[in-house]
C-alpha positions in Angstrom: 0.3 0.3 -0.1 2.8 2.2 1.0 4.4 1.7 -2.2 1.5 2.9 -4.3 0.6 5.9 -3.0 4.5 7.0 -3.3 3.9 6.3 -6.6 0.9 7.9 -6.8 2.5 10.9 -4.9 5.8 10.4 -7.5 2.9 11.4 -10.7 1.5 13.8 -9.1 5.4 15.8 -8.4 6.1 14.7 -12.0 2.9 16.8 -13.3 3.7 19.9 -11.7 7.2 19.3 -12.6 6.1 18.9 -16.5 3.7 21.8 -16.1 6.6 24.4 -15.0 8.8 22.7 -17.8 6.0 23.5 -20.7 5.3 27.7 -18.8 8.8 28.2 -18.3 7.4 29.2 -14.8 5.6 27.5 -11.4 3.6 29.5 -9.1 3.2 29.9 -5.8 0.8 27.8 -5.3 2.0 25.1 -7.2 5.2 25.5 -5.4 3.9 24.9 -1.6 1.4 22.0 -3.5 5.0 20.5 -4.9 6.4 21.3 -1.2 4.0 19.1 0.6 3.5 16.5 -1.8 7.6 15.9 -1.8 7.5 15.7 1.8 4.5 13.4 1.8 6.6 11.3 -0.4 9.6 11.6 1.0 8.2 10.2 4.5 7.4 7.2 2.7 10.9 6.5 0.8 10.8 8.7 -1.6 13.8 10.3 -3.4 15.9 10.4 -6.1 14.6 11.4 -8.6 11.3 13.3 -6.8 14.3 15.3 -5.1 15.6 16.9 -8.5 11.9 17.3 -9.8 10.7 19.3 -6.6 14.4 21.3 -6.3 13.2 22.6 -10.5 9.9 23.3 -9.5 11.1 25.1 -6.3 14.1 27.4 -8.1 11.4 27.7 -11.3 11.3 31.2 -12.2 7.7 32.8 -10.6 5.8 34.0 -13.1 5.5 37.6 -13.4 1.2 38.3 -13.0 1.8 36.1 -9.5 4.7 37.7 -7.6 
């Protein structure tokens, strides 16, 4: 069950990261959501690629209309 939840959290994080790449930026709300997802993912033993995705999201530019 934990593995399944970790996979679903990874997928959610991956979706935010893909949207961030497509937009070239990441709104603050999405950054916050990604951080919450990542914290739960990491608590279930996830790391590596998920960490890299979260780092990318957290360091992405915030859109001008959300600054």
